[in-house]
MARTIVEX-845253 format. One record per residue: residue in three letters; x, y, z of N, C-alpha, C, O in turn. Coordinates in steps of 0.2 Angstrom, whole numbers, padded with zeros to 4 digits, always signed. Example, Ala and Ser with C-alpha at 12.3 -4.5 7.8 and 13.67 -1.06 7.14 Angstrom:
BEGIN
ALA+0066-0028+0039+0062-0022+0039+0066-0016+0039+0071-0017+0042/SER+0064-0011+0035+0068-0005+0036+0064+0000+0039+0067+0006+0040/
//
This chain:
BEGIN
MET+0055+0002-0153+0054+0003-0146+0061+0004-0143+0065-0001-0144/LYS+0063+0009-0139+0069+0010-0136+0069+0006-0129+0065+0008-0125/LEU+0074+0002-0128+0074-0002-0122+0080+0000-0117+0083-0004-0114/GLY+0080+0006-0117+0085+0009-0112+0087+0016-0113+0084+0019-0118/VAL+0090+0019-0109+0092+0026-0109+0100+0027-0107+0103+0022-0105/ASP+0102+0033-0108+0109+0034-0107+0111+0033-0099+0107+0036-0095/PRO+0116+0028-0097+0117+0027-0090+0117+0032-0085+0114+0032-0080/PRO+0121+0038-0087+0120+0043-0082+0113+0046-0081+0111+0048-0075/THR+0110+0047-0087+0103+0049-0086+0099+0044-0082+0095+0047-0078/ALA+0099+0038-0083+0095+0033-0080+0097+0033-0072+0093+0032-0068/THR+0103+0034-0070+0105+0034-0063+0102+0040-0060+0100+0040-0055/MET+0103+0046-0064+0100+0053-0061+0092+0052-0060+0090+0054-0055/LYS+0089+0049-0065+0081+0048-0064+0080+0043-0059+0075+0044-0056/LEU+0084+0038-0058+0082+0033-0052+0083+0037-0046+0079+0036-0041/GLY+0088+0041-0045+0089+0045-0039+0083+0049-0037+0081+0050-0032/VAL+0080+0053-0043+0075+0057-0042+0069+0053-0040+0065+0055-0035/ASP+0067+0047-0043+0062+0043-0041+0062+0040-0034+0057+0040-0031/LEU+0068+0039-0032+0069+0036-0025+0067+0042-0020+0064+0041-0015/ALA+0070+0047-0021+0069+0053-0016+0062+0055-0017+0059+0056-0011/SER+0059+0056-0022+0052+0058-0023+0047+0052-0020+0042+0054-0017/GLY+0049+0046-0021+0045+0041-0018+0045+0040-0011+0040+0039-0008/THR+0051+0042-0008+0052+0042-0001+0047+0048+0002+0044+0047+0007/ALA+0048+0054-0001+0043+0059+0001+0036+0057+0001+0032+0059+0005/ALA+0034+0054-0005+0027+0052-0005+0025+0047+0001+0020+0047+0003/GLY+0030+0042+0002+0028+0038+0008+0027+0041+0015+0023+0040+0018/VAL+0032+0046+0016+0032+0049+0022+0025+0053+0022+0022+0053+0028/SER+0024+0057+0017+0017+0061+0017+0011+0056+0018+0006+0058+0021/GLN+0011+0051+0014+0006+0046+0015+0005+0044+0022-0001+0043+0024/LEU+0010+0042+0025+0010+0040+0032+0007+0045+0037+0003+0044+0041/LEU+0010+0051+0036+0008+0056+0041+0001+0058+0040-0002+0060+0045/VAL-0002+0058+0034-0009+0060+0033-0013+0054+0035-0019+0054+0038/GLY-0011+0047+0034-0015+0041+0034-0015+0038+0041-0020+0035+0043/HIS-0010+0039+0045-0009+0036+0051-0014+0036+0056-0016+0032+0060/PRO-0017+0043+0057-0023+0043+0062-0029+0039+0060-0032+0036+0064/PHE-0030+0038+0053-0036+0034+0051-0034+0027+0052-0038+0023+0054/ASP-0028+0025+0051-0026+0018+0052-0026+0016+0060-0028+0011+0061/THR-0025+0021+0064-0026+0020+0071-0033+0019+0073-0035+0014+0077/VAL-0037+0022+0070-0045+0021+0071-0046+0014+0068-0050+0010+0072/LYS-0044+0012+0063-0046+0006+0060-0043+0000+0064-0047-0005+0065/VAL-0037+0001+0067-0034-0004+0071-0038-0005+0077-0039-0010+0080/ARG-0040+0001+0080-0044+0001+0086-0051-0003+0085-0053-0007+0089/MET-0054-0002+0079-0060-0006+0078-0059-0013+0077-0063-0017+0078/GLN-0053-0015+0074-0051-0022+0072-0050-0025+0079-0053-0031+0080/VAL-0047-0023+0084-0045-0026+0090-0050-0025+0095-0050-0028+0101/GLY-0055-0020+0094-0060-0019+0100-0066-0023+0099-0066-0028+0095/ARG-0072-0021+0102-0078-0025+0102-0081-0024+0095-0080-0020+0092/ALA-0085-0029+0094-0088-0029+0087-0093-0023+0086-0094-0021+0080/ASP-0096-0020+0091-0100-0015+0090-0097-0008+0090-0101-0003+0091/VAL-0090-0008+0090-0087-0001+0091-0087+0002+0084-0085-0001+0079/THR-0090+0008+0083-0090+0012+0077-0084+0016+0076-0080+0017+0081/ALA-0083+0018+0070-0077+0022+0069-0077+0029+0073-0072+0031+0075/LEU-0083+0032+0074-0084+0038+0077-0082+0037+0085-0079+0040+0088/ALA-0085+0031+0088-0083+0030+0095-0076+0028+0096-0073+0030+0101/ALA-0073+0025+0091-0065+0023+0091-0062+0030+0091-0057+0031+0095/ALA-0063+0034+0086-0060+0041+0086-0061+0045+0092-0056+0048+0094/ARG-0066+0045+0095-0067+0049+0102-0064+0046+0107-0061+0049+0111/SER-0063+0039+0108-0059+0036+0113-0052+0038+0112-0049+0039+0117/ILE-0049+0038+0106-0042+0040+0105-0041+0047+0107-0036+0048+0110/ALA-0046+0051+0104-0045+0058+0105-0045+0060+0113-0042+0065+0115/SER-0048+0056+0117-0048+0057+0124-0041+0057+0127-0040+0060+0133/ASN-0036+0054+0124-0030+0054+0126-0025+0060+0123-0019+0060+0123/GLY-0028+0064+0119-0025+0070+0116-0024+0068+0108-0024+0062+0106/VAL-0022+0073+0105-0021+0072+0097-0015+0068+0096-0016+0064+0091/THR-0010+0068+0100-0004+0064+0098-0006+0056+0099-0002+0052+0096/ALA-0011+0055+0102-0013+0047+0103-0015+0045+0096-0014+0039+0095/PHE-0017+0049+0091-0018+0046+0084-0012+0044+0080-0012+0040+0075/TYR-0006+0046+0083+0000+0045+0080+0004+0039+0084+0010+0039+0083/ARG+0001+0036+0088+0004+0031+0092+0007+0025+0087+0003+0023+0082/GLY+0013+0023+0088+0016+0018+0084+0018+0020+0077+0018+0016+0072/LEU+0019+0027+0076+0021+0030+0070+0028+0028+0068+0030+0027+0062/ALA+0033+0027+0073+0040+0026+0071+0041+0020+0068+0045+0020+0063/ALA+0038+0014+0069+0039+0008+0066+0038+0008+0058+0042+0007+0054/PRO+0031+0011+0057+0030+0010+0050+0033+0016+0046+0033+0016+0039/LEU+0036+0021+0049+0038+0027+0045+0044+0024+0041+0044+0027+0035/THR+0049+0020+0043+0054+0018+0039+0051+0013+0033+0053+0014+0027/THR+0047+0008+0035+0045+0004+0030+0040+0007+0025+0041+0005+0019/VAL+0036+0012+0027+0032+0015+0022+0036+0019+0017+0035+0019+0011/ALA+0041+0022+0019+0045+0026+0015+0049+0022+0010+0050+0023+0004/ALA+0051+0016+0013+0055+0011+0008+0050+0008+0003+0052+0008-0003/PHE+0043+0006+0005+0039+0004+0000+0038+0009-0005+0039+0007-0011/ASN+0037+0015-0004+0035+0020-0009+0041+0021-0013+0041+0023-0019/ALA+0047+0022-0010+0053+0023-0014+0054+0017-0019+0056+0019-0024/ILE+0053+0011-0017+0054+0005-0021+0049+0005-0027+0050+0004-0033/LEU+0042+0007-0024+0037+0007-0029+0037+0012-0035+0037+0011-0041/PHE+0039+0018-0033+0039+0024-0037+0046+0023-0042+0046+0025-0048/SER+0051+0021-0039+0058+0020-0043+0057+0014-0047+0059+0015-0053/SER+0054+0009-0045+0053+0003-0050+0048+0005-0055+0049+0003-0061/ARG+0043+0009-0054+0038+0011-0059+0042+0015-0064+0041+0014-0070/GLY+0046+0020-0062+0050+0024-0066+0055+0020-0070+0055+0021-0076/ALA+0058+0015-0067+0063+0011-0071+0059+0007-0077+0062+0006-0082/ALA+0053+0004-0075+0049+0001-0080+0047+0005-0085+0047+0003-0091/GLU+0045+0011-0084+0043+0016-0089+0049+0017-0094+0048+0018-0100/ARG+0055+0018-0091+0060+0020-0095+0062+0014-0100+0065+0015-0105/MET+0061+0008-0097+0062+0002-0102+0056+0002-0107+0058-0001-0113/LEU+0050+0004-0106+0045+0004-0111+0045+0010-0115+0041+0009-0121/VAL+0048+0015-0114+0047+0021-0117+0049+0021-0125+0054+0018-0126/SER+0045+0024-0129+0047+0025-0136+0050+0032-0137+0051+0035-0132/ASP+0050+0034-0143+0052+0041-0144+0047+0046-0142+0049+0052-0141/GLY+0041+0044-0142+0036+0049-0140+0034+0048-0132+0038+0044-0129/ALA+0028+0051-0130+0027+0050-0123+0024+0043-0122+0021+0040-0126/LEU+0024+0041-0115+0021+0035-0114+0013+0035-0115+0010+0040-0113/SER+0011+0029-0117+0004+0029-0117+0001+0027-0110+0004+0024-0106/ILE-0006+0027-0110-0009+0025-0104-0008+0018-0102-0007+0016-0097/TRP-0008+0014-0107-0007+0007-0106+0000+0005-0104+0001+0000-0100/GLN+0005+0009-0107+0012+0008-0105+0013+0010-0097+0016+0006-0093/THR+0010+0015-0095+0010+0017-0088+0007+0012-0084+0009+0011-0078/THR+0001+0009-0086-0002+0005-0082+0002-0002-0081+0002-0005-0076/LEU+0005-0004-0087+0010-0010-0087+0016-0009-0082+0018-0013-0078/ALA+0018-0003-0082+0024-0001-0078+0022-0001-0071+0026-0003-0067/GLY+0016+0001-0069+0014+0001-0062+0013-0006-0060+0014-0008-0054/GLY+0010-0011-0065+0010-0018-0063+0016-0021-0061+0017-0025-0056/LEU+0021-0020-0066+0028-0022-0065+0031-0020-0058+0035-0024-0055/ALA+0029-0014-0056+0032-0012-0050+0030-0015-0044+0033-0015-0039/GLY+0024-0019-0045+0021-0022-0039+0025-0028-0037+0024-0031-0032/PHE+0029-0031-0042+0033-0037-0040+0038-0036-0035+0038-0039-0030/PRO+0043-0031-0036+0048-0030-0030+0044-0027-0024+0047-0028-0018/VAL+0039-0023-0024+0035-0021-0018+0033-0027-0014+0033-0027-0008/ALA+0030-0032-0018+0027-0038-0014+0032-0042-0011+0031-0044-0005/LEU+0039-0042-0013+0044-0045-0010+0046-0042-0003+0048-0045+0001/LEU+0045-0036-0003+0046-0032+0003+0041-0032+0008+0041-0032+0014/ALA+0035-0032+0005+0029-0031+0009+0027-0037+0013+0025-0037+0018/THR+0028-0043+0009+0025-0049+0012+0028-0051+0019+0024-0052+0024/PRO+0035-0051+0020+0037-0052+0027+0036-0047+0032+0034-0048+0038/THR+0036-0040+0030+0035-0035+0035+0027-0035+0037+0026-0033+0042/GLU+0023-0036+0032+0016-0036+0034+0014-0042+0038+0009-0042+0042/LEU+0017-0048+0037+0016-0054+0041+0018-0052+0048+0013-0054+0052/LEU+0023-0049+0050+0025-0047+0057+0020-0042+0059+0018-0043+0065/LYS+0018-0037+0055+0013-0032+0058+0006-0035+0059+0003-0034+0064/CYS+0004-0040+0055-0002-0043+0056-0002-0048+0062-0007-0048+0066/ARG+0003-0051+0063+0004-0055+0069+0004-0051+0075+0000-0053+0080/LEU+0007-0046+0075+0007-0041+0081+0000-0038+0083-0002-0038+0088/GLN-0004-0037+0077-0010-0034+0078-0015-0039+0080-0020-0037+0084/ALA-0015-0045+0077-0020-0050+0078-0019-0054+0085-0024-0057+0087/ALA-0013-0053+0088-0012-0057+0094-0017-0055+0099-0020-0059+0102/ASP-0019-0049+0100-0024-0046+0105-0024-0050+0112-0029-0052+0114/GLY-0018-0051+0115-0017-0054+0121-0017-0061+0121-0015-0064+0126/LYS-0019-0064+0116-0019-0072+0115-0012-0075+0115-0010-0080+0118/VAL-0007-0071+0112+0000-0073+0112+0004-0067+0114+0002-0061+0111/ALA+0009-0068+0118+0013-0063+0120+0019-0062+0115+0023-0066+0115/PHE+0020-0056+0112+0025-0054+0108+0028-0048+0111+0025-0043+0112/SER+0035-0048+0112+0038-0042+0114+0039-0037+0108+0040-0031+0109/GLY+0039-0039+0102+0040-0035+0096+0041-0039+0090+0041-0045+0090/PRO+0042-0035+0084+0043-0039+0078+0049-0043+0077+0048-0048+0074/LEU+0054-0042+0081+0060-0047+0081+0058-0054+0084+0060-0059+0082/GLU+0054-0053+0089+0052-0060+0093+0047-0063+0088+0048-0069+0087/VAL+0043-0060+0085+0038-0063+0080+0042-0066+0074+0041-0072+0073/SER+0047-0063+0071+0051-0066+0066+0055-0072+0069+0055-0077+0065/ARG+0058-0071+0074+0061-0077+0077+0057-0083+0078+0059-0089+0076/ARG+0051-0082+0081+0047-0088+0082+0044-0091+0075+0043-0097+0074/VAL+0043-0086+0070+0040-0089+0064+0046-0093+0060+0044-0098+0058/VAL+0052-0091+0061+0057-0094+0058+0059-0101+0061+0059-0106+0058/LEU+0059-0101+0068+0060-0107+0072+0054-0112+0072+0055-0118+0072/GLU+0048-0110+0072+0043-0114+0073+0038-0116+0067+0034-0120+0067/GLU+0040-0112+0061+0035-0113+0056+0039-0114+0049+0036-0114+0044/GLY+0045-0116+0049+0048-0119+0043+0054-0115+0041+0055-0116+0035/GLY+0057-0111+0044+0063-0107+0042+0061-0100+0039+0056-0097+0040/LEU+0066-0097+0036+0065-0091+0033+0060-0090+0028+0056-0085+0027/LEU+0059-0095+0024+0053-0095+0019+0046-0094+0022+0042-0092+0019/ALA+0046-0096+0029+0039-0095+0032+0037-0088+0033+0032-0086+0033/LEU+0042-0083+0033+0041-0076+0033+0038-0074+0027+0035-0068+0026/TYR+0038-0078+0021+0034-0076+0015+0028-0079+0014+0025-0080+0008/ARG+0025-0082+0020+0018-0084+0019+0013-0079+0017+0013-0073+0020/GLY+0009-0080+0012+0005-0075+0010+0008-0071+0003+0005-0066+0001/LEU+0014-0073+0001+0017-0070-0005+0012-0070-0011+0012-0065-0014/GLY+0009-0076-0012+0004-0076-0018-0001-0071-0018-0002-0067-0022/ALA-0004-0071-0012-0009-0066-0011-0007-0058-0012-0010-0054-0014/THR-0001-0057-0009+0002-0050-0009+0003-0049-0017+0002-0043-0019/LEU+0006-0053-0020+0007-0052-0028+0000-0051-0031+0000-0046-0035/LEU-0005-0054-0029-0012-0053-0032-0015-0046-0030-0019-0044-0034/ARG-0012-0044-0025-0014-0037-0023-0010-0032-0026-0013-0027-0029/GLU-0003-0033-0026+0001-0027-0028+0002-0027-0036+0002-0021-0038/VAL+0002-0032-0039+0002-0031-0046-0004-0028-0050-0003-0023-0053/PRO-0010-0031-0049-0015-0028-0053-0017-0021-0049-0019-0016-0052/GLY-0016-0021-0042-0018-0015-0039-0014-0009-0041-0016-0003-0042/ASN-0007-0010-0042-0003-0004-0044-0004-0003-0051-0003+0003-0053/ALA-0006-0008-0055-0008-0006-0062-0013-0001-0062-0013+0004-0066/ALA-0019-0003-0058-0024+0002-0058-0022+0008-0055-0024+0014-0057/TYR-0018+0008-0050-0016+0014-0046-0013+0019-0051-0015+0025-0051/PHE-0008+0017-0054-0004+0022-0059-0008+0023-0065-0008+0029-0067/GLY-0012+0018-0068-0016+0019-0074-0021+0024-0072-0022+0029-0076/CYS-0025+0024-0067-0030+0028-0065-0028+0035-0064-0031+0040-0066/TYR-0022+0036-0061-0019+0042-0060-0017+0046-0066-0019+0052-0067/GLU-0015+0042-0071-0013+0046-0077-0019+0047-0081-0020+0053-0084/VAL-0024+0043-0081-0031+0044-0084-0034+0050-0081-0037+0055-0085/LEU-0034+0051-0075-0038+0056-0072-0034+0063-0073-0037+0068-0073/LYS-0028+0063-0073-0024+0069-0074-0025+0071-0082-0026+0077-0083/SER-0026+0067-0086-0027+0068-0093-0034+0072-0094-0035+0077-0097/TRP-0039+0068-0090-0046+0071-0090-0046+0078-0087-0050+0082-0090/LEU-0043+0079-0082-0043+0085-0078-0040+0091-0082-0042+0096-0083/ALA-0034+0089-0085-0031+0094-0090-0035+0096-0096-0035+0102-0097/ARG-0039+0091-0099-0043+0093-0104-0049+0097-0102-0051+0102-0105/TRP-0052+0095-0096-0058+0099-0093-0055+0106-0092-0059+0111-0093/GLN-0050+0107-0089-0047+0114-0087-0044+0118-0093-0043+0124-0093/GLY-0043+0114-0099-0040+0118-0104-0032+0119-0104-0030+0124-0106/VAL-0029+0115-0100-0022+0116-0099-0018+0109-0100-0021+0104-0102/SER-0011+0109-0100-0007+0103-0101-0007+0100-0094-0008+0103-0089/VAL-0005+0094-0094-0004+0090-0088+0001+0093-0084-0001+0094-0078/PRO+0007+0095-0086+0011+0098-0081+0009+0104-0078+0012+0106-0073/GLN+0004+0108-0081+0001+0114-0078-0004+0113-0073-0007+0118-0070/LEU-0006+0106-0071-0011+0105-0066-0009+0107-0059-0003+0107-0058/GLY-0014+0110-0056-0012+0113-0049-0013+0107-0044-0014+0101-0045/ALA-0011+0109-0038-0011+0105-0032-0018+0101-0031-0018+0095-0029/ALA-0023+0105-0032-0030+0102-0030-0031+0096-0035-0034+0091-0033/SER-0029+0097-0042-0031+0092-0047-0026+0086-0046-0028+0080-0046/LEU-0020+0087-0044-0016+0081-0042-0018+0078-0036-0017+0071-0036/MET-0020+0081-0031-0023+0077-0025-0029+0074-0027-0030+0068-0024/LEU-0034+0076-0031-0040+0073-0033-0038+0067-0037-0041+0061-0035/ALA-0033+0067-0041-0031+0061-0045-0028+0056-0041-0030+0050-0041/GLY-0024+0058-0036-0020+0054-0032-0025+0050-0027-0024+0044-0026/GLY-0030+0054-0024-0034+0051-0020-0039+0046-0023-0040+0041-0020/MET-0041+0048-0029-0046+0043-0032-0042+0037-0034-0044+0031-0035/SER-0035+0037-0036-0031+0031-0038-0030+0027-0032-0031+0021-0032/GLY-0029+0030-0026-0029+0025-0020-0036+0022-0019-0035+0016-0017/ALA-0041+0025-0020-0047+0022-0019-0048+0016-0025-0052+0011-0023/ALA-0046+0017-0031-0046+0012-0036-0042+0006-0034-0044+0000-0035/PHE-0036+0007-0031-0032+0001-0029-0036-0003-0024-0036-0009-0025/TRP-0038+0000-0019-0042-0004-0013-0048-0007-0015-0050-0012-0013/SER-0052-0003-0020-0058-0006-0022-0057-0012-0026-0062-0017-0026/LEU-0052-0012-0030-0050-0018-0034-0047-0024-0030-0049-0030-0031/THR-0044-0023-0025-0040-0028-0022-0042-0030-0015-0039-0034-0012/PHE-0046-0026-0011-0048-0027-0004-0049-0034-0002-0047-0037+0003/PRO-0053-0038-0006-0055-0045-0004-0048-0049-0004-0048-0054+0000/VAL-0044-0048-0009-0038-0052-0009-0034-0050-0002-0030-0054+0000/ASP-0034-0044-0001-0030-0041+0006-0033-0045+0012-0029-0046+0017/VAL-0039-0045+0012-0042-0049+0018-0040-0056+0018-0038-0059+0023/ALA-0040-0060+0012-0037-0066+0012-0030-0066+0014-0028-0071+0018/LYS-0026-0062+0012-0019-0062+0014-0018-0061+0021-0014-0065+0024/SER-0022-0056+0024-0021-0056+0032-0023-0062+0035-0020-0064+0040/ARG-0028-0065+0033-0030-0071+0036-0025-0077+0035-0024-0081+0040/ILE-0022-0078+0029-0017-0082+0028-0011-0081+0033-0008-0086+0035/GLN-0009-0075+0033-0003-0074+0037-0005-0074+0045+0000-0075+0049/CYS-0011-0073+0047-0012-0074+0054-0016-0080+0057-0018-0080+0063/GLN-0016-0085+0052-0019-0091+0054-0016-0095+0060-0020-0098+0064/HIS-0009-0094+0060-0006-0098+0066-0007-0094+0073-0007-0097+0078/VAL-0009-0088+0072-0011-0085+0079-0018-0085+0080-0020-0086+0086/LEU-0023-0084+0075-0030-0083+0076-0033-0090+0077-0038-0091+0081/ASP-0031-0095+0073-0034-0102+0073-0029-0107+0071-0029-0110+0066/PRO-0024-0108+0076-0019-0113+0074-0021-0120+0073-0017-0124+0070/HIS-0026-0122+0075-0028-0129+0075-0033-0130+0068-0035-0136+0067/SER-0034-0125+0065-0038-0126+0059-0034-0129+0053-0028-0129+0053/LEU-0038-0131+0048-0035-0134+0042-0031-0128+0038-0034-0123+0037/PRO-0024-0129+0037-0021-0123+0034-0024-0122+0027-0026-0126+0024/TYR-0024-0115+0025-0026-0113+0019-0021-0115+0014-0015-0115+0014/LEU-0025-0117+0008-0020-0120+0002-0018-0114-0002-0014-0115-0007/GLY-0021-0108-0001-0019-0102-0005-0025-0097-0005-0029-0098-0001/THR-0024-0092-0009-0028-0086-0008-0036-0089-0010-0040-0087-0006/TRP-0036-0092-0016-0043-0094-0017-0047-0099-0012-0053-0098-0011/ASP-0043-0103-0009-0045-0108-0004-0047-0104+0002-0053-0105+0005/CYS-0044-0099+0004-0045-0095+0010-0051-0090+0008-0056-0090+0013/ALA-0052-0087+0002-0057-0083+0001-0064-0087+0000-0069-0085+0002/SER-0063-0093-0003-0069-0097-0003-0072-0100+0003-0078-0100+0004/ARG-0067-0102+0007-0069-0104+0014-0072-0099+0018-0077-0100+0021/LEU-0069-0093+0018-0072-0087+0021-0079-0085+0019-0084-0084+0023/TYR-0080-0085+0012-0086-0084+0009-0092-0089+0011-0097-0087+0013/HIS-0090-0095+0011-0095-0100+0012-0097-0101+0020-0102-0103+0022/SER-0092-0098+0024-0094-0099+0032-0097-0092+0034-0101-0092+0039/GLN-0095-0086+0031-0097-0080+0034-0101-0075+0029-0103-0070+0031/GLY-0101-0077+0023-0104-0073+0018-0099-0068+0014-0094-0067+0016/TRP-0102-0065+0009-0098-0060+0005-0096-0054+0009-0090-0051+0008/ARG-0099-0052+0014-0097-0046+0018-0091-0047+0022-0087-0043+0023/ALA-0089-0054+0023-0083-0055+0027-0077-0053+0023-0072-0051+0025/LEU-0078-0053+0016-0072-0052+0011-0071-0044+0011-0066-0042+0008/TRP-0076-0040+0014-0075-0033+0013-0075-0030+0020-0076-0024+0021/ARG-0074-0034+0025-0073-0032+0032-0067-0027+0033-0062-0028+0031/GLY-0069-0021+0036-0064-0015+0037-0063-0011+0030-0058-0007+0030/PHE-0067-0012+0026-0066-0008+0019-0067+0000+0020-0064+0004+0017/LEU-0073+0001+0024-0074+0008+0025-0068+0012+0028-0066+0017+0025/PRO-0066+0011+0034-0060+0014+0037-0054+0014+0032-0050+0019+0032/CYS-0053+0008+0028-0047+0008+0024-0048+0013+0018-0043+0017+0017/ILE-0054+0014+0015-0055+0019+0010-0055+0026+0012-0053+0030+0009/ILE-0057+0027+0018-0057+0034+0021-0050+0036+0022-0048+0042+0021/ARG-0046+0031+0024-0039+0033+0025-0035+0033+0018-0031+0038+0017/SER-0037+0029+0014-0034+0029+0007-0034+0035+0003-0029+0037+0000/VAL-0040+0038+0003-0041+0044-0002-0036+0050+0000-0033+0053-0004/PRO-0036+0053+0007-0032+0058+0008-0025+0056+0009-0020+0060+0007/ALA-0023+0050+0011-0016+0048+0011-0013+0048+0004-0007+0050+0003/ASN-0016+0045-0001-0014+0045-0008-0014+0052-0011-0010+0053-0015/ALA-0019+0056-0009-0018+0062-0012-0012+0066-0010-0009+0069-0014/ALA-0010+0065-0003-0004+0068-0001+0002+0065-0004+0007+0069-0005/ALA+0002+0059-0005+0008+0055-0008+0009+0057-0014+0015+0059-0016/PHE+0004+0058-0019+0005+0060-0026+0007+0067-0026+0012+0069-0030/LEU+0004+0071-0022+0006+0079-0022+0014+0079-0020+0017+0083-0023/ALA+0016+0076-0015+0023+0076-0013+0027+0073-0018+0032+0076-0020/TYR+0025+0068-0021+0029+0065-0026+0030+0070-0032+0036+0071-0034/GLU+0025+0073-0035+0026+0077-0040+0030+0083-0039+0034+0085-0043/ASN+0029+0086-0033+0032+0092-0031+0040+0091-0030+0044+0094-0033/VAL+0042+0085-0026+0049+0084-0025+0052+0082-0032+0058+0084-0033/SER+0048+0078-0036+0051+0076-0042+0053+0082-0047+0058+0082-0050/ALA+0048+0087-0047+0049+0092-0051+0055+0097-0049+0058+0100-0053/ALA+0055+0097-0042+0060+0102-0039+0067+0098-0041+0072+0102-0042/LEU+0068+0092-0040+0074+0089-0041+0076+0088-0048+0082+0089-0050/SER+0071+0087-0053+0072+0087-0060+0075+0094-0062+0079+0094-0067/MET+0072+0100-0060+0075+0106-0061+0082+0107-0059+0086+0111-0063/GLN+0084+0105-0054+0091+0106-0051+0096+0101-0055+0102+0103-0055/SER+0093+0096-0058+0099+0091-0061+0100+0093-0068+0104+0089-0072/
//
């Protein structure tokens, strides 16, 4: 097994992965943000608000209302995907043998990429969750104030990493499934169409990408619910017994509210995930191919 590549080649490929991953993140956000706006409106609104009613309420303020709050996540989503795709690429180059990567190597590389992504995602998602969960109960002027109060009132800088364990449990197996499913589906589609994988068209890439996004969330959504509750406990229920970890949170939620509580919000999440990840992988493949041809 070859454990490295020529340094200039590695640097060039890393640059391609960073640029392609950034393009994937921007595309994912532009396609998925309107669905996320509907999801958030459902989360902070009345219990009986449906997705259709929330969408109609937002649309009454014009199409641009679906893109409210776009500026803040634009940078972070681009960064997440740049790190995700570049880390996945670096892991693949460490695992590559003289031949092509196997599906299992691709899956392992995806899982390894989840580690650096979790380190970035944990503090930024903690701030995002706190702002969304406040719902008028706690006044926050923005993410900087949230971070300041977390650091000063909850134990220093490490408090920003509350929920890291749950985030790792989401990102590592989730991204293993994400990239593994993507490669499997591309191989199946290529055989079905009688072409090679590089010859697949945009529709096939989008289908594989969308289904891979669905696989990520179908596997990890209950863990994500636990992560959000762990990160927001100081806002939602500051006097309750602190969660001891992901399992403690999930089991307490299950025993108090039933299994449905672990899947709350799954429908708008999956509706958002499929087109957003279809666009993300299409952007990644096209930008990567264009840059690789020029280099």
